[in-house]
C-alpha positions as CSV (number, residue, x, y, z in Angstrom):
1,M,85.4,113.6,41.4
2,Q,88.4,114.9,39.4
3,V,91.8,114.6,40.9
4,L,95.4,115.4,40.0
5,D,97.4,112.8,38.3
6,S,99.6,111.9,41.2
7,P,100.8,108.3,42.1
8,M,101.2,109.0,45.8
9,C,97.5,109.7,46.3
10,S,96.0,106.9,44.3
11,S,95.3,104.5,47.3
12,Q,93.7,107.1,49.5
13,L,91.5,108.6,46.7
14,A,90.4,105.1,45.6
15,L,89.0,104.5,49.1
16,L,87.4,107.9,49.2
17,Q,85.9,107.5,45.8
18,V,84.5,104.1,46.6
19,F,83.1,105.5,49.8
20,F,81.3,108.3,47.9
21,L,79.8,105.9,45.5
22,M,78.4,103.7,48.3
23,V,76.5,106.5,50.0
24,P,72.9,106.6,48.6
25,P,72.1,109.7,46.7
26,G,69.5,112.1,47.8
27,V,70.3,111.9,51.4
28,R,69.7,115.2,53.2
29,P,72.9,116.9,54.2
30,Q,73.3,117.2,58.0
31,P,74.6,120.0,60.1
32,S,78.3,119.9,60.3
33,F,81.1,120.9,62.6
34,S,84.2,122.3,61.0
35,P,87.6,123.0,62.5
36,S,87.9,126.4,64.1
37,G,90.4,128.8,62.7
38,A,89.9,127.3,59.2
39,V,88.1,129.7,57.0
40,P,86.9,127.7,54.0
41,T,86.7,129.5,50.7
42,P,83.5,129.7,48.7
43,S,84.8,127.2,46.3
44,D,85.4,124.8,49.2
45,L,81.8,124.9,50.3
46,G,79.6,122.3,48.9
47,P,75.8,122.7,48.4
48,G,73.8,122.9,51.5
49,T,76.8,123.2,53.8
50,Q,76.9,125.4,56.9
51,V,80.0,127.0,58.5
52,G,80.5,125.6,62.0
53,T,83.2,125.2,64.7
54,L,86.5,123.4,64.5
55,Q,86.4,119.6,64.7
56,S,88.3,117.0,62.8
57,F,87.2,113.3,63.0
58,S,88.2,110.0,61.6
59,E,85.9,107.6,59.9
60,G,83.5,105.6,62.0
61,T,83.6,107.8,65.2
62,E,81.1,110.0,66.8
63,T,81.8,113.7,67.4
64,P,83.4,114.3,70.8
65,W,82.6,117.4,72.7
66,A,86.1,118.3,73.7
67,V,89.3,117.4,71.8
68,P,92.8,118.5,73.0
69,G,94.1,121.3,70.8
70,I,90.6,122.0,69.4
71,S,88.5,125.0,70.1
72,T,86.0,124.5,72.9
73,V,83.5,126.7,71.2
74,G,80.3,124.7,70.8
75,P,78.6,123.9,67.5
76,T,76.4,126.4,65.8
77,V,73.3,124.3,65.3
78,V,71.6,125.8,62.3
79,T,70.0,123.8,59.4
80,T,68.4,124.8,56.2
81,S,65.1,123.2,55.4
82,A,65.7,123.2,51.6
83,P,68.0,124.8,49.1
84,G,66.9,128.3,48.4
85,N,64.7,128.4,51.4
86,R,66.3,130.5,54.1
87,T,63.9,129.5,56.9
88,V,66.0,128.8,60.0
89,D,65.2,125.8,62.3
90,L,66.0,126.7,65.9
91,F,66.7,123.1,66.9
92,P,68.5,120.2,65.3
93,V,66.4,117.5,63.8
94,L,66.5,114.7,66.4
95,P,63.7,112.2,66.7
96,I,63.8,112.2,70.5
97,C,65.6,114.7,72.8
98,V,66.9,112.2,75.4
99,C,68.1,114.9,77.8
100,D,64.7,116.8,77.9
101,L,63.7,115.5,81.4
102,T,61.6,118.5,82.6
103,P,58.5,119.2,80.5
104,G,57.8,122.9,80.0
105,A,61.2,123.9,81.4
106,C,64.7,124.3,79.9
107,D,67.1,121.6,81.0
108,I,70.6,122.8,81.6
109,N,73.1,121.9,78.8
110,C,70.4,120.1,76.8
111,C,70.9,121.7,73.4
112,C,67.9,120.0,71.8
113,D,65.4,121.1,74.5
114,R,62.7,123.1,72.6
115,D,61.7,124.8,75.9
116,C,65.0,126.7,75.9
117,Y,64.2,128.7,72.8
118,F,67.8,129.4,72.0
119,L,69.0,130.1,68.4
120,H,72.5,129.1,69.4
121,P,72.4,127.0,72.6
122,R,76.2,126.9,73.0
123,T,76.3,130.6,73.5
124,V,74.5,130.0,76.8
125,F,75.5,126.5,77.8
126,S,79.1,125.6,78.6
127,F,78.7,122.3,76.7
128,C,76.0,120.1,75.2
129,L,75.0,116.8,76.8
130,P,75.7,113.7,74.7
131,G,72.9,113.0,72.3
132,S,71.5,116.5,72.3
133,V,73.1,117.5,69.0
134,R,73.6,115.8,65.7
135,S,76.8,113.8,65.5
136,S,79.1,114.3,62.6
137,H,81.2,111.9,60.5
138,W,84.1,113.2,58.4
139,V,86.5,111.6,55.9
140,C,89.6,113.6,55.3
141,V,92.6,113.4,52.9
142,D,95.4,115.8,52.2
143,N,94.1,118.8,50.3
144,S,96.9,118.7,47.8
145,L,95.5,115.4,46.4
146,I,92.2,117.0,45.5
147,F,91.8,119.1,42.3
148,R,88.1,119.6,42.4
149,S,85.2,118.0,44.3
150,N,81.9,117.2,42.7
151,S,80.6,115.3,45.8
152,P,77.0,115.9,46.8
153,F,78.0,115.9,50.4
154,P,79.2,119.0,52.5
155,S,82.9,119.5,52.3
156,R,85.5,121.6,54.0
157,V,89.1,122.5,53.7
158,F,90.6,122.5,57.3
159,M,93.9,123.5,58.7
160,D,95.1,120.9,61.2
161,S,97.4,121.4,64.1
162,N,100.5,120.9,62.0
163,G,99.5,123.5,59.5
164,I,98.5,121.0,56.8
165,R,95.4,121.7,54.8
166,Q,92.9,118.8,54.9
167,F,90.0,118.2,52.5
168,C,87.1,116.7,54.4
169,V,83.8,115.4,53.3
170,H,80.9,115.3,55.8
171,V,79.1,112.0,55.3
172,N,75.6,111.2,56.5
173,N,75.4,108.3,58.9
174,S,71.8,107.2,59.6
175,K,72.9,105.3,62.7
176,L,74.2,108.2,64.7
177,N,71.6,110.0,66.9
178,Y,68.9,107.6,65.6
179,F,67.1,104.9,67.5
180,Q,67.5,101.5,66.1
181,K,64.4,99.9,64.6
182,L,63.0,97.3,66.9
183,Q,63.6,93.8,65.6
184,T,60.5,91.8,64.8
185,V,60.3,88.6,66.7
186,D,57.8,85.9,65.7
187,A,57.4,82.2,65.8
188,T,59.7,81.7,62.8
189,N,62.8,83.4,64.3
190,F,62.2,83.1,68.1
191,Q,64.2,80.0,68.6
192,A,67.2,81.3,66.5
193,L,67.3,84.5,68.4
194,A,66.9,82.8,71.8
195,T,69.8,80.5,70.9
196,E,72.0,83.4,69.8
197,F,71.3,85.9,72.6
198,G,69.8,83.6,75.3
199,G,71.2,82.9,78.7
200,E,70.4,83.0,82.3
201,S,68.0,85.8,83.3
202,F,69.8,86.5,86.5
203,T,73.4,86.1,87.4
204,S,74.6,85.7,90.9
205,T,76.7,88.6,92.2
206,F,78.6,86.5,94.7
207,Q,80.5,83.7,92.9
208,T,80.9,80.6,94.9
209,Q,84.6,79.9,95.3
210,L,86.1,76.7,96.4
211,P,88.2,76.9,99.6
212,P,92.0,76.9,99.1
213,P,93.6,73.5,99.5
214,F,95.9,74.7,102.2
215,Y,96.6,77.6,104.6
216,R,98.8,80.4,103.5
217,A,100.7,82.7,105.8
218,G,98.3,85.2,107.4
219,D,95.2,83.2,106.6
220,P,92.7,82.9,109.5
221,I,92.6,79.5,111.1
222,L,89.2,77.7,110.8
223,T,87.6,76.0,113.8
224,Y,84.6,73.8,114.3
225,F,82.3,73.4,117.3
226,P,80.9,69.8,117.2
227,Q,78.4,70.5,120.0
228,W,76.6,73.1,117.9
229,S,77.8,72.2,114.4
230,V,79.1,75.7,113.9
231,M,82.1,77.0,112.1
232,G,84.3,79.7,113.6
233,L,87.8,81.2,113.6
234,L,90.6,80.9,116.1
235,R,90.7,84.2,118.0
236,Q,93.5,86.0,119.6
237,P,92.0,89.0,121.6
238,S,94.1,92.2,121.4
239,G,93.9,95.5,123.1
240,V,92.3,98.5,121.4
241,G,91.9,102.1,122.4
242,A,93.8,104.0,125.1
243,G,92.7,101.6,127.8
244,G,93.7,98.5,125.8
245,L,90.2,96.9,126.1
246,C,90.0,93.3,124.7
247,A,88.7,93.0,121.1
248,E,87.4,89.5,120.7
249,S,87.1,89.6,116.9
250,N,90.8,89.6,116.2
251,P,91.6,86.4,114.2
252,A,94.9,84.6,114.6
253,G,97.0,84.5,111.4
254,F,98.5,81.2,110.2
255,L,102.3,81.0,110.8
256,E,102.2,84.4,112.6
257,S,103.6,83.9,116.0
258,K,102.3,86.8,118.1
259,S,101.8,87.9,121.7
260,T,98.9,90.3,122.6
261,T,97.8,91.9,125.9
262,C,94.4,93.4,126.7
263,A,92.4,94.5,129.7
264,R,88.9,93.6,130.9
265,F,86.9,95.7,133.4
266,F,84.0,94.3,135.3
267,K,81.0,96.2,136.7
268,N,79.8,93.2,138.7
269,L,82.5,90.5,139.0
270,A,80.2,88.3,141.1
271,D,78.0,87.7,138.1
272,S,80.8,87.7,135.4
273,C,82.9,85.2,137.4
274,T,80.9,82.2,136.3
275,L,79.0,83.6,133.3
276,D,81.7,85.4,131.2
277,P,83.3,82.8,128.8
278,A,86.5,84.9,128.6
279,L,87.3,83.9,132.2
280,D,86.6,80.2,131.7
281,A,89.5,78.1,130.4
282,A,87.1,75.6,128.7
283,S,86.0,78.2,126.1
284,Y,89.6,78.2,124.7
285,Y,89.7,74.5,123.9
286,N,86.0,73.2,123.5
287,F,86.4,73.1,119.7
288,T,88.5,71.5,117.0
289,V,90.8,73.1,114.4
290,L,90.5,72.4,110.7
291,K,93.7,70.9,109.4
292,V,93.3,72.6,106.0
293,P,90.7,75.1,104.7
294,R,89.1,72.5,102.3
295,G,87.7,70.8,105.4
296,V,84.9,73.4,105.3
297,S,83.1,71.3,102.7
298,D,82.9,68.4,105.2
299,P,83.7,69.7,108.7
300,Q,82.3,66.7,110.5
301,N,84.9,64.5,108.8
302,T,87.4,63.6,111.5
303,K,90.3,63.5,109.1
304,F,90.1,67.3,108.8
305,Q,89.7,67.9,112.5
306,V,92.6,68.5,115.0
307,P,91.6,68.5,118.6
308,V,93.0,71.1,121.0
309,T,95.1,69.2,123.6
310,L,95.2,70.6,127.2
311,V,98.8,70.6,128.4
312,S,97.9,71.1,132.1
313,Q,94.6,70.9,134.0
314,A,92.8,74.2,134.4
315,G,89.9,74.6,136.8
316,S,86.6,76.3,136.1
317,P,85.9,79.8,137.6
318,L,84.5,79.5,141.1
319,L,83.0,82.2,143.3
320,A,84.1,81.5,146.8
321,G,83.0,84.2,149.2
322,N,84.5,87.5,148.0
323,T,87.0,85.9,145.6
324,C,86.6,84.7,142.0
325,Q,89.0,81.8,141.7
326,N,90.6,80.1,138.6
327,V,90.3,83.2,136.4
328,V,92.2,82.9,133.1
329,S,95.0,85.4,132.9
330,Q,97.1,83.8,130.2
331,V,96.5,81.6,127.2
332,I,99.3,80.0,125.2
333,Y,98.6,78.0,122.0
334,E,101.3,75.8,120.5
335,I,100.5,74.9,116.9
336,E,102.5,72.3,114.9
337,T,102.4,72.6,111.1
338,N,103.6,70.5,108.2
339,G,103.8,72.7,105.2
340,T,100.9,72.3,102.7
341,F,99.6,69.4,104.8
342,G,98.3,71.9,107.3
343,I,98.0,71.9,111.0
344,Q,99.1,68.7,112.7
345,K,98.8,69.4,116.4
346,V,97.4,72.1,118.7
347,S,98.0,72.4,122.4
348,V,97.0,75.0,124.9
349,S,98.2,76.0,128.4
350,F,96.8,78.5,130.8
351,G,97.8,80.8,133.5
352,Q,95.1,81.4,136.2
353,T,94.7,83.9,139.0
354,N,92.2,84.9,141.7
355,L,90.3,88.2,141.7
356,T,88.7,90.0,144.6
357,V,85.1,91.0,144.0
358,K,84.9,94.8,144.3
359,P,83.7,97.7,142.2
360,G,85.8,98.5,139.2
361,T,87.8,95.2,139.2
362,S,90.1,94.8,136.2
363,L,92.0,91.9,134.7
364,Q,94.9,91.9,132.3
365,Q,95.0,88.9,130.0
366,H,97.9,87.7,127.8
367,F,97.4,85.6,124.6
368,I,100.4,83.9,122.9
369,I,100.4,81.8,119.7
370,R,103.5,80.0,118.7
371,Y,104.0,78.0,115.5
372,R,106.5,75.1,115.1
373,A,107.2,72.9,112.2
374,S,106.7,69.2,112.6
375,Q,110.3,68.4,111.7
376,Q,111.7,71.1,114.0
377,S,113.7,69.6,116.9
378,A,112.8,70.3,120.5
379,A,116.3,71.8,121.1
380,A,115.8,74.4,118.4
381,S,112.4,75.5,119.9
382,V,114.0,75.8,123.3
383,T,116.9,78.1,122.2
384,G,114.4,80.5,120.6
385,P,114.6,82.5,117.4
386,R,117.5,84.7,116.5
387,S,117.5,88.5,116.5
388,G,119.7,88.6,113.5
389,N,122.3,86.5,111.6
390,P,124.8,87.7,112.5
391,G,124.0,91.4,113.0
392,Y,121.0,92.6,115.0
393,I,117.8,93.6,113.1
394,V,116.1,96.7,114.3
395,G,112.9,95.8,116.2
396,K,114.1,92.3,117.2
397,P,114.5,91.4,120.9
398,L,117.8,92.4,122.6
399,L,119.3,89.1,123.8
400,A,120.5,88.7,127.4
401,L,122.3,85.9,129.3
402,T,122.0,84.9,132.9
403,G,124.2,81.9,133.8
404,D,123.6,79.6,130.8
405,K,120.1,80.7,130.2
406,R,119.4,83.0,127.2
407,H,116.4,85.3,127.4
408,S,115.2,88.7,126.2
409,M,116.0,91.9,128.1
410,T,112.7,93.5,129.4
411,L,111.2,96.7,130.7
412,L,108.5,97.5,133.2
413,Q,104.9,97.1,132.2
414,S,101.8,98.4,134.0
415,Q,98.4,96.9,134.5
416,G,95.1,98.7,133.9
417,D,95.2,100.4,137.3
418,G,98.8,101.5,136.8
419,T,100.4,99.0,139.2
420,C,103.4,96.9,138.1
421,S,102.5,93.8,136.1
422,V,104.3,90.4,136.1
423,K,104.2,90.7,132.3
424,R,107.0,92.8,130.9
425,H,107.9,94.5,127.6
426,E,110.7,93.2,125.5
427,V,113.5,95.6,124.7
428,Q,113.7,95.9,120.9
429,F,117.1,96.5,119.4
430,G,117.5,100.1,118.1
431,V,114.2,101.3,119.6
432,N,114.4,103.8,122.4
433,A,111.7,103.2,125.0
434,I,110.4,104.4,128.4
435,S,108.0,102.7,130.7
436,G,106.8,103.0,134.3
437,C,104.5,101.7,136.9
438,K,103.6,102.0,140.6
439,L,104.9,99.4,143.1
440,R,103.1,99.0,146.3
441,L,105.6,98.7,149.2
442,K,105.4,96.1,151.9
443,R,106.5,96.5,155.5
444,V,109.8,94.5,155.3
445,D,113.4,95.3,156.2
446,C,115.4,97.6,154.0
447,S,117.5,94.9,152.3
448,H,114.5,92.9,151.2
449,L,112.8,96.0,150.0
450,Q,115.9,97.0,147.9
451,Q,116.1,93.5,146.5
452,E,112.4,93.5,145.5
453,I,112.7,96.9,143.7
454,Y,115.9,95.8,141.9
455,H,114.2,92.7,140.6
456,T,111.2,94.7,139.5
457,L,113.3,97.2,137.6
458,H,115.5,94.8,135.6
459,G,113.3,91.7,135.7
460,R,113.9,88.1,136.7
461,P,116.4,86.6,136.1
462,R,118.7,89.6,136.3
463,P,120.6,90.1,132.9
464,E,124.3,89.6,133.4
465,H,125.5,89.6,129.8
466,V,124.1,91.0,126.5
467,A,124.6,89.3,123.1
468,I,127.1,91.0,120.8
469,F,125.4,89.7,117.7
470,G,121.8,88.6,117.1
471,N,122.8,84.9,116.6
472,A,124.8,84.5,119.8
473,D,125.0,81.0,121.3
474,P,124.9,80.7,125.1
475,A,127.6,78.0,124.9
476,Q,130.1,80.5,123.3
477,K,131.1,82.9,126.1
478,G,133.0,85.1,123.7
479,A,129.7,86.0,121.9
480,W,128.5,87.9,125.0
481,T,129.6,91.1,126.8
482,R,129.2,91.8,130.5
483,I,126.7,94.5,131.5
484,L,128.3,97.2,133.6
485,S,126.3,98.0,136.7
486,S,126.5,99.6,140.0
487,N,123.9,99.6,142.8
488,C,122.8,102.6,144.9
489,S,125.3,104.0,147.4
490,V,123.8,104.3,150.8
491,S,126.6,106.4,152.2
492,A,126.2,109.0,149.5
493,M,122.6,109.7,150.7
494,R,123.7,110.5,154.3
495,C,120.5,109.1,155.7
496,T,120.6,107.1,158.9
497,S,116.8,106.5,159.5
498,C,115.8,105.8,155.9
499,C,116.2,103.1,153.2
500,V,117.8,104.1,149.9
501,V,116.0,102.3,147.1
502,P,116.3,102.6,143.3
503,V,113.4,104.3,141.5
504,S,114.7,104.5,137.9
505,L,116.8,102.3,135.7
506,E,118.4,103.5,132.4
507,I,119.7,100.8,130.1
508,Q,122.4,102.3,127.9
509,I,123.4,100.2,124.8
510,L,126.3,101.2,122.7
511,W,126.2,99.7,119.2
512,A,127.8,100.1,115.8
513,Y,127.8,98.8,112.3
514,I,130.7,96.7,111.1
515,G,131.5,94.9,107.9
516,L,130.9,95.9,104.3
517,Q,129.1,99.2,103.6
518,S,126.9,97.3,101.1
519,N,125.8,94.9,103.8
520,P,126.5,96.3,107.3
521,Q,125.9,94.2,110.4
522,A,124.8,95.8,113.7
523,H,126.5,94.6,116.9
524,V,126.5,95.6,120.5
525,S,129.7,97.1,121.8
526,G,128.7,97.6,125.4
527,A,125.8,97.9,127.9
528,R,125.3,99.6,131.2
529,F,122.7,99.6,133.9
530,L,122.4,103.1,135.4
531,Y,120.3,103.4,138.6
532,Q,118.8,106.5,140.2
533,C,118.0,106.2,143.9
534,Q,116.1,108.1,146.5
535,P,115.7,107.6,150.3
536,I,112.4,106.3,151.8
537,Q,111.6,106.9,155.4
538,D,110.5,104.0,157.5
539,T,107.0,105.5,157.8
540,Q,106.5,105.4,154.0
541,R,107.1,101.7,153.5
542,Q,103.4,100.9,153.1
543,T,102.9,103.5,150.4
544,E,103.5,103.4,146.6
545,V,106.6,104.3,144.8
546,S,106.8,105.2,141.1
547,L,109.4,103.2,139.1
548,T,110.7,104.0,135.7
549,T,112.8,102.1,133.2
550,V,114.4,103.7,130.1
551,V,116.4,102.1,127.3
552,T,118.7,104.2,125.1
553,F,120.6,103.0,122.0
554,V,123.7,105.0,121.1
555,D,125.2,104.6,117.6
556,I,129.0,104.8,117.8
557,T,129.6,103.7,114.2
558,Q,132.9,105.0,112.8
559,K,132.5,105.3,109.1
560,P,135.7,104.7,107.0
561,E,137.2,107.3,104.7
562,P,135.9,107.3,101.2
563,P,138.0,105.3,98.7
564,R,140.7,107.2,96.9
565,G,139.5,106.0,93.5
566,Q,137.6,109.3,93.0
567,P,139.3,112.7,93.1
568,R,138.7,115.0,96.1
569,M,138.6,118.7,96.4
570,D,141.5,118.9,98.9
571,W,144.0,117.0,96.7
572,K,147.0,119.0,95.7
573,L,149.9,118.6,93.2
574,P,153.4,117.8,94.6
575,F,155.5,120.9,95.3
576,D,158.1,119.9,92.7
577,F,155.6,119.1,89.9
578,F,156.9,121.9,87.6
579,F,160.6,121.5,88.6
580,P,161.6,119.7,85.3
581,F,160.1,122.4,83.2
582,K,161.7,125.1,85.3
583,V,165.2,123.6,85.0
584,A,164.8,123.1,81.3
585,F,163.8,126.7,80.8
586,S,166.5,128.0,83.1
587,R,169.3,126.0,81.3
588,G,168.0,127.2,78.0
589,A,168.1,130.8,79.1
590,D,171.6,130.6,80.6
591,S,173.3,128.6,77.9
592,Q,171.8,130.0,74.8
593,K,170.4,133.5,75.0
594,G,167.7,133.9,72.5
595,S,167.5,130.2,71.7
596,V,164.0,129.0,71.0
597,S,164.7,125.3,71.2
598,P,163.1,124.7,74.6
599,I,160.0,126.6,73.6
600,L,159.8,124.7,70.4
601,I,160.2,121.4,72.1
602,L,157.4,122.3,74.6
603,C,155.1,123.4,71.8
604,L,155.7,120.2,69.9
605,L,154.9,118.2,73.0
606,L,151.6,120.2,73.5
607,L,150.7,119.6,69.9
608,G,151.3,115.9,70.2
609,V,149.0,115.7,73.3
610,L,146.3,117.7,71.5
611,N,146.5,115.4,68.5
612,L,146.1,112.3,70.7
613,E,143.1,113.8,72.4
614,T,141.4,114.6,69.1
615,K,141.9,111.2,67.6
């Protein structure tokens, strides 16, 4: 190889020259791919080279089928059998056509399939499958560094995407598109190869992981049934679907205090009364709770077990005549934790009811799980959590006060059959809601009927005050505002032989943001109970009446004016802003006609200002 005497190209040419010397002579030139758009001159073409499509590759890489900025026209696979012999081979020389999967038929995009009988497969196929054409290997340098090439390998002069001419040599690589020769294994080298490449024949897909040392928030709580030596999870059934059917597989999350409600329907309550474990209180405490997850390795060890303590006695379901007694209607778990030391104490209490055996009987159950830290005082657990500190947080309960007792404001809640339930929905701050149910009236006097419906609408005890902030203390009366309310007016209905009862309650809450705009705090400004009433005749007192409760939050925030630090579009200059200039020009015009001193002074001032701005 002869090159120009240029110091800037010595390093690259040395590498290229050494590479040429290392390639064994006499190796047959392979079909090559050349960059499209580059038209090599006859002097650029080496012996045995073929004009192909545009491609440019670095050393040691196989030919990709699509390169950004490079023509997508496929390679023209044509080889010459020998110099001077113009017999054309229709297919590239590959030892095995790996994509020829259908004998006697042409496989799509398999450019080496001899059943296709294509002179140029890329004219028919959109692309060639990997391994179906000969891979190319190029080494390129700047064309200005090469004076003349006497390499025995095919060469090209390409024009790259930047318009720079590159001189490339197509180098044979016997490893590309060839199968490796199988390694001979015998008694002499077996042990060495087994040591180098050996290992387990099969690896387990599922890796055995040790249980974590302690519970993390949201982790399911592990339980153990000593009677059957079976592990389980603490469940908190929840309602699913439109009917709110109980889903038993819902696990309770660690440190996630939650309340769920679901409904159960019975086709034959007489059989389910004593056989269904969901109705038996014993099924909710006949197990132990693992203190920490690592107790899974030794669940029978009592140091990992925490028994479930029964707070009050609960009877087993009993079928007495046409009534199923002692049916579980509410389950409350109190779990005491101590950080990473896990669960320290678990207690459970029940609410039970009686069901009448009849077709289509339903039961609504409530499941509550509360968590409390071991160091938490009893007084703190009685007062309950805050709804914000100080401002309310959207979605937290709206706090109400009756006497000295703090509780959450509630709405009506219906059972599975649409009748009013003892359980009620909590009013969430900032969340408008509506609920309703049907109340079955009893034959009582009008005053008792009115009192019962009032209690059903606003709940018991009746809210008297509402907390201004989410951290209101019952002992501080100034932190609460009275709820405005007015009962139904009997005289307004003009009904002498009827009973005027409320059928709808709208709870209107006025609230606003106060404090800094960067950290606004929501507070309640006022609350009102607005009743809607209707008369009921004496003959209708054994029927049903539909009740509705609505809660509406009204934002009355008054946002302050924006700060005056930034200019506004409505700002104007003072009316006498140009008065000094006007006086100066007027005096100059009156005293000295034709004097240019005021104009000169003004020009000098303007020039001074411009000079200051340019510096």
